[in-house]
C-alpha positions as CSV (number, residue, x, y, z in Angstrom):
1,M,-16.3,58.9,82.4
2,E,-18.9,56.5,81.7
3,I,-22.4,57.2,81.8
4,E,-24.9,54.5,81.9
5,Q,-28.4,55.7,80.9
6,E,-31.9,53.8,82.7
7,E,-35.0,54.1,82.5
8,K,-35.0,56.9,85.0
9,G,-31.9,58.4,85.3
10,G,-28.3,56.7,85.1
11,T,-25.1,55.6,86.5
12,V,-22.1,57.7,86.3
13,Q,-18.5,56.2,86.5
14,V,-15.4,58.8,87.4
15,S,-12.1,57.3,87.0
16,L,-9.4,59.2,88.3
17,W,-6.0,58.4,86.8
18,L,-2.9,60.2,89.3
19,D,0.8,60.0,89.1
20,E,2.2,57.3,90.6
21,G,4.6,59.9,92.5
22,L,1.7,61.1,95.0
23,T,1.9,60.3,98.6
24,G,-1.3,58.3,100.2
25,R,-2.7,61.9,101.5
26,E,-2.2,63.5,97.7
27,V,-4.2,60.9,96.8
28,K,-7.1,60.5,98.9
29,I,-7.2,64.6,98.9
30,L,-7.7,64.7,94.8
31,F,-10.0,61.1,95.6
32,N,-12.0,63.5,98.4
33,S,-12.1,66.4,95.8
34,A,-13.8,64.5,92.9
35,R,-16.5,63.1,95.0
36,H,-17.2,66.1,96.4
37,C,-17.3,68.3,92.8
38,E,-20.4,70.6,92.2
39,V,-21.2,68.4,88.6
40,G,-23.6,65.9,90.8
41,K,-25.6,68.8,91.5
42,F,-26.8,69.6,88.1
43,L,-27.6,66.1,87.1
44,R,-31.6,65.2,87.5
45,G,-33.5,61.8,88.4
46,P,-31.8,59.6,90.1
47,I,-28.2,59.8,89.4
48,K,-25.7,57.6,91.2
49,L,-22.1,58.4,90.8
50,E,-19.4,55.7,91.6
51,Y,-15.7,56.8,91.5
52,R,-12.2,54.9,91.5
53,L,-8.6,55.2,91.6
54,K,-6.9,54.1,88.0
């Protein structure tokens, strides 16, 4: 996870490293679960969450 602080708010970049043996469906489920994580609800200010698979 990387955090780039800006004057008002910031950007949180989340990288997910998943096992290579997962099916496409499993990867999609895990990726969507991460995107809907409750953490974003606790952050204040204009926050941009970016997710990517590694």
